[in-house]
C-alpha positions in Angstrom: 84.8 0.8 -37.6 83.6 -1.8 -35.2 83.7 0.6 -32.3 81.6 3.2 -34.2 79.0 0.4 -34.9 78.8 -0.6 -31.3 78.4 3.0 -30.2 75.6 3.6 -32.6 73.7 0.4 -31.5 74.1 1.5 -27.8 72.4 4.8 -28.7 69.6 3.3 -30.6 68.9 0.8 -27.7 68.8 3.7 -25.2 66.3 5.6 -27.2 64.1 2.7 -27.7 64.0 1.8 -24.0 63.2 5.5 -23.3 60.4 5.6 -25.7 58.9 2.2 -24.4 59.0 3.5 -20.9 57.1 6.7 -22.0 54.5 4.7 -23.7 54.0 2.6 -20.6 53.5 5.5 -18.4 51.0 7.0 -20.8 49.0 3.8 -21.0 49.1 3.4 -17.3 47.6 7.1 -17.0 45.0 6.4 -19.5 43.7 3.3 -17.7 43.1 5.4 -14.5 39.7 7.1 -14.5 39.0 10.6 -13.2 37.1 11.0 -10.0 33.3 11.2 -10.5 32.1 14.7 -9.7 30.0 15.5 -6.7 27.2 18.1 -6.0 27.3 20.2 -2.9 23.5 19.6 -2.4 21.8 16.1 -2.8 18.9 15.6 -4.9 15.5 16.6 -3.5 12.9 19.2 -3.0 13.9 22.9 -2.0 12.3 26.2 -1.5 13.5 28.9 -3.8 16.7 29.3 -6.0 19.6 27.1 -4.9 23.3 27.4 -5.6 24.9 24.2 -6.4 28.9 23.6 -6.4 30.4 20.7 -8.5 33.8 19.3 -7.5 36.0 16.3 -8.4 38.9 14.9 -6.3 41.2 14.7 -9.2 43.6 17.5 -9.3 43.6 19.4 -12.5 40.6 17.7 -13.9 38.0 19.9 -15.9 34.0 19.5 -15.3 31.3 19.8 -17.9 27.6 19.6 -16.9 24.2 20.0 -18.5 20.7 21.1 -17.2 18.6 19.9 -20.1 18.9 16.1 -19.4 21.5 15.7 -22.2 24.7 13.5 -21.5 27.9 15.8 -20.9 31.1 14.9 -22.6 34.6 16.3 -22.9 33.3 18.6 -25.8 29.5 18.7 -25.1 27.8 20.6 -22.0 28.6 23.7 -20.1 32.2 24.2 -18.7 31.9 24.4 -15.1 33.5 27.7 -13.8 31.5 28.5 -10.7 28.3 27.7 -8.7 25.3 26.6 -10.7 22.1 28.6 -10.1 19.1 26.3 -10.0 16.1 28.5 -10.0 13.5 25.7 -11.2 13.0 22.1 -11.2 15.8 20.5 -13.4 18.0 17.5 -13.8 21.8 18.3 -13.6 24.4 15.9 -15.2 28.2 16.3 -14.8 31.5 14.5 -15.8 35.2 15.2 -15.0 37.9 14.7 -17.5 41.8 15.1 -17.8 44.3 14.6 -20.6 45.9 11.2 -20.2 43.3 9.8 -18.0 39.9 8.0 -18.6 36.9 10.5 -18.1 34.7 10.0 -15.0 31.2 8.4 -15.1 28.3 10.8 -15.4 26.8 11.9 -12.0 23.1 12.9 -12.2 20.9 14.7 -9.6 17.4 15.9 -9.8 16.3 19.0 -8.1 12.6 20.0 -7.4 12.4 23.6 -6.7 9.3 25.3 -5.2 8.8 28.8 -6.3 6.4 30.7 -3.9 4.3 33.2 -5.9 2.4 34.8 -3.0 -1.2 35.3 -2.4 -3.4 35.3 -5.5 -7.2 35.0 -6.2 -6.8 32.6 -9.2 -4.2 30.2 -10.6 -1.3 32.1 -12.2 -1.2 31.9 -15.9 1.6 29.9 -17.8 2.7 28.0 -14.7 6.1 26.1 -14.4 6.6 23.0 -12.4 7.3 23.8 -8.8 5.3 27.2 -8.7 3.2 27.4 -5.4 0.8 30.1 -4.3 -2.0 30.7 -1.8 -5.5 31.1 -3.1 -7.0 34.0 -0.8 -10.5 33.2 -2.2 -10.6 29.4 -1.4 -8.2 29.4 1.5 -6.1 26.8 -0.1 -2.5 26.7 -1.1 -1.7 25.0 -4.5 1.5 23.7 -6.2 1.9 23.0 -9.9 3.2 19.5 -10.7 3.9 20.2 -14.2 0.5 19.3 -15.6 -2.0 20.4 -13.0 -2.5 22.2 -9.8 -2.4 20.1 -6.7 -3.6 21.0 -3.1 -0.8 21.7 -0.8 -2.5 22.9 2.4 -6.0 24.1 3.5 -7.1 26.6 6.0 -8.4 25.1 9.1 -11.8 26.3 10.6 -11.7 28.7 13.5 -13.5 27.6 16.7 -16.1 29.8 18.5 -14.8 32.4 20.8 -15.5 32.0 24.6 -15.9 34.6 27.2 -12.7 36.2 28.3 -11.7 35.2 31.8 -10.1 37.4 34.4 -6.3 38.0 34.0 -4.3 35.6 36.1 -0.8 36.0 37.4 1.9 36.3 34.9 3.6 32.9 34.3 7.3 32.2 34.0 8.9 32.7 30.7 9.0 29.5 28.5 11.9 27.8 26.9 12.9 28.9 23.6 11.3 27.2 20.7 12.8 24.8 18.3 14.3 26.1 15.0 13.6 23.5 12.4 16.0 23.1 9.4 13.7 21.6 6.6 15.7 19.5 4.2 13.0 18.8 1.6 11.6 15.5 0.3 13.5 12.3 0.2 13.0 8.6 0.0 15.0 7.7 3.1 16.7 9.2 6.1 19.4 11.6 5.4 22.9 10.6 6.3 25.1 12.5 9.0 22.0 14.5 10.2 22.2 17.4 12.6 20.0 18.3 15.4 16.5 19.6 14.2 17.0 18.6 10.6 13.6 17.6 9.2 12.4 16.2 6.0 9.4 14.5 4.3 9.7 10.8 3.4 7.9 10.4 0.1 7.9 6.5 0.5 6.0 6.1 3.9 4.2 9.5 3.8 5.8 10.7 7.2 7.6 13.8 7.9 10.7 13.2 10.4 12.8 15.4 12.7 16.2 14.5 14.1 16.4 15.0 17.9 20.1 14.6 18.1 20.2 10.8 18.4 17.5 9.5 16.2 14.7 10.3 13.7 11.3 11.1 15.3 7.9 11.4 13.6 6.9 15.0 13.0 3.6 14.4 10.9 1.9 11.7 9.0 -0.2 12.1 5.8 -3.8 11.8 6.5 -6.3 9.2 5.0 -8.9 10.2 2.7 -12.5 9.7 3.9 -13.6 8.3 0.7 -10.4 6.4 -0.6 -10.3 2.9 0.8 -7.6 0.2 0.3 -10.0 -2.7 -0.5 -7.4 -5.3 0.6 -7.4 -3.8 4.1 -11.3 -4.2 4.5 -12.0 -6.8 7.2 -15.7 -6.5 8.0 -18.8 -5.8 6.0 -22.0 -5.1 7.9 -25.5 -4.5 6.6 -26.9 -2.5 9.5 -30.3 -1.4 8.2 -32.7 -3.0 5.6 -31.7 -2.5 2.1 -32.2 -4.3 -1.3 -30.1 -7.0 -3.0 -29.9 -7.7 -6.8 -27.5 -10.2 -8.1 -24.6 -11.0 -5.7 -24.3 -7.6 -3.8 -26.2 -5.0 -5.5 -28.6 -2.2 -4.8 -27.0 -1.3 -1.4 -27.2 2.2 -0.6 -24.6 4.3 1.5 -26.9 4.1 4.5 -27.2 0.5 4.9 -23.5 -0.5 4.2 -20.9 -0.2 6.7 -17.3 -1.7 6.3 -14.5 -1.8 8.6 -10.9 -1.5 7.8 -7.9 -3.3 9.1 -7.3 -0.5 11.7 -10.8 -0.5 13.0 -11.9 2.6 11.1 -15.6 2.2 10.1 -16.6 3.9 6.8 -19.8 4.1 4.8 -19.2 3.5 1.0 -21.6 2.9 -1.9 -19.2 1.3 -4.5 -20.6 -2.2 -4.8 -17.6 -3.3 -7.0 -15.4 -2.8 -4.1 -17.3 -5.2 -2.0 -16.9 -7.8 -4.7 -13.3 -7.1 -5.0 -12.9 -7.5 -1.2 -14.4 -11.0 -1.5 -12.3 -12.2 -4.3 -9.1 -10.6 -3.1 -9.4 -12.6 0.3 -9.3 -9.7 2.5 -12.6 -10.0 4.3 -12.8 -11.8 7.8 -16.5 -11.2 8.5 -19.7 -10.5 6.7 -23.0 -9.7 8.3 -26.1 -9.7 5.8 -28.8 -10.4 8.3 -30.9 -7.3 7.3 -30.6 -7.6 3.5 -33.9 -7.6 1.7 -33.9 -9.6 -1.6 -35.0 -8.7 -5.1 -37.2 -11.2 -6.6 -35.4 -14.4 -7.5 -32.3 -14.1 -5.5 -31.9 -17.0 -3.0 -28.3 -17.7 -2.4 -24.7 -16.1 -2.3 -21.4 -17.0 -3.8 -18.2 -16.8 -1.7 -16.2 -19.7 -3.3 -12.4 -20.1 -2.5 -12.2 -17.3 0.0 -9.3 -18.1 2.2 -9.7 -15.3 5.0 -13.5 -15.2 5.6 -14.0 -16.4 9.2 -17.7 -15.7 9.9 -20.9 -14.9 7.9 -24.5 -14.3 8.9 -26.7 -14.8 5.8 -29.8 -12.8 5.0 -33.0 -13.7 6.8 -34.7 -14.4 3.5 -32.1 -17.1 2.2 -33.9 -20.3 1.4 -31.2 -22.2 -0.7 -27.4 -22.6 -0.4 -26.4 -23.3 -4.1 -23.7 -25.5 -5.3 -20.3 -24.5 -4.0 -21.4 -21.4 -2.1 -18.7 -21.7 0.5 -16.4 -24.2 -1.3 -12.8 -24.1 -0.2 -13.4 -21.4 2.5 -10.4 -22.7 4.6 -10.7 -20.1 7.4 -14.5 -20.3 7.8 -15.4 -20.8 11.6 -19.0 -19.7 11.8 -21.9 -19.8 9.3 -25.3 -18.5 10.7 -28.0 -19.5 8.2 -31.7 -17.9 7.8 -34.4 -19.6 9.6 -36.0 -19.9 6.2 -33.4 -22.1 4.7 -34.9 -25.4 3.2 -32.1 -26.9 1.1 -28.3 -27.2 1.1 -27.2 -28.1 -2.5 -24.1 -30.2 -3.6 -20.8 -29.1 -2.2 -22.3 -25.9 -0.8 -20.0 -26.0 2.4 -17.2 -28.3 1.2 -13.7 -28.1 2.4 -14.3 -25.7 5.2 -11.5 -27.1 7.3 -11.8 -24.7 10.3 -15.6 -25.2 10.8 -16.0 -27.1 14.2 -19.7 -26.8 14.7 -22.9 -26.0 12.7 -26.7 -25.6 13.3 -29.1 -26.7 10.6 -32.3 -24.7 10.7 -35.6 -26.4 11.5 -37.0 -25.9 7.9 -34.4 -27.7 6.2 -35.7 -30.7 4.2 -32.8 -31.7 2.0 -28.9 -31.9 2.2 -27.4 -33.1 -1.1 -24.5 -35.3 -1.6 -21.0 -33.9 -0.7 -22.7 -30.7 0.9 -20.3 -30.8 3.6 -17.4 -32.8 2.0 -13.9 -32.4 3.5 -15.1 -30.4 6.6 -12.6 -32.4 8.8 -12.9 -30.4 11.9 -16.7 -30.6 12.0 -17.2 -32.2 15.6 -20.7 -30.9 16.6 -23.7 -30.8 14.3 -27.0 -29.4 15.8 -30.0 -30.5 13.6 -33.2 -28.7 14.4 -35.8 -30.2 12.0 -38.3 -32.5 13.7 -38.5 -34.7 10.4 -35.0 -35.8 9.5 -33.8 -34.0 6.3 -33.3 -36.2 3.3 -29.5 -36.8 3.0 -27.2 -38.9 0.8 -24.6 -41.5 1.9 -21.8 -39.0 1.1 -23.4 -35.7 2.3 -20.8 -35.7 5.3 -18.0 -37.4 3.4 -14.7 -37.0 5.1 -16.2 -35.3 8.2 -15.3 -36.7 11.5 -18.4 -35.7 13.5 -18.3 -36.7 17.1 -21.9 -35.7 18.2 -25.1 -35.0 16.3 -27.8 -33.3 18.5 -31.4 -33.5 17.4 -34.9 -32.6 18.9 -35.6 -34.9 21.9 -38.7 -36.4 20.4 -36.9 -37.2 17.0 -33.9 -39.2 18.2 -35.5 -42.6 17.2 -36.5 -41.1 13.8 -33.0 -40.0 13.0 -31.3 -43.1 14.2 -33.5 -45.1 11.7 -33.7 -42.7 8.9 -31.7 -43.3 5.5 -28.2 -41.9 5.7 -28.7 -40.7 9.3 -28.7 -44.4 10.5 -24.9 -44.5 9.7 -24.5 -42.0 12.6 -26.9 -43.7 15.1 -24.1 -44.3 17.7 -23.4 -40.4 18.0 -27.1 -39.1 17.6 -28.2 -37.6 21.0 -31.0 -35.5 22.3 -30.6 -31.7 22.4 
């Protein structure tokens, strides 16, 4: 009886161990994920219908995919049984799964397909995103972006034909041309490129071609003649007489010229853009010498501009208002109007880079703190014969080394109120 009990216990113990071992193996398998499926063609832009294969490295795994943007699962989506035909722009998502294993993560690719519709005289009806055609009336190729037709290319203009010359000797045969393999539109260089692969980089607007060792520029997007990045504007010049109302108003396309960072000079008439250039600190120089004022405008405002280095004020400027050039840290040159008569409180304060300045001959008043904090102002040329009225702090925190005045006014300046504080550095022009 004891032997039978021991035998039965042994059998039960064996079965229990076998079941535990099986459960452990099952749990281990379920903790391993199926390899994420991959697509035979990377996301991007392609011409015409494409055949896409989907594979996984996990042997025996099944694949489901969707083409409507929904998430595939073990039970949802199309069962992959062969290459997927992509005939229009779509998003393809795929997963792989296998019994006893954790399903893979979802892999998603977006294909933009260009379908060429040929030469037509008008836009085709009921277009689908990616349709493209050549308009034989306008000489323009269009592509539909899903909401509107966009210009893809335009015919160039033919030059005039010259006279035919006499036939020369037959030249030697040229070398064979290059066969370019166009890969579509991407945001970065393709990996593992082959000779003469080419693509368009949608980030920097440049088409590249691979020469076997590195990527070379094939073409660059052009710049619109009317679209100007105002933060790249460096120079504004009024070349011919125009009118001014408010800060900078009434200018016409003829008298306003701006220069961009790359030196391209462009005429514009958008006054708001000029003001934006001022407040966005992108200007380096402004020339307004030829501006003609509207009634009542006598000063300008360029406060806290940290890039403006030089300015020529309009010939009719008679007054610099309070804070006109306050905190213009980069300002190196200010050319005043000969009609200037007064410089008001703080008008040219904290212009740290200003090293010299000429005060026009008609100035009669320089208010307190007018040049406060112009710590690099070494040379001051003062042209009025009669010393302008200044206050004790008109040049506060300025370290002027020399003040040049008219030769017959040296004594008058040295004894004038305020100016007498600088008697030791006042000299004849």
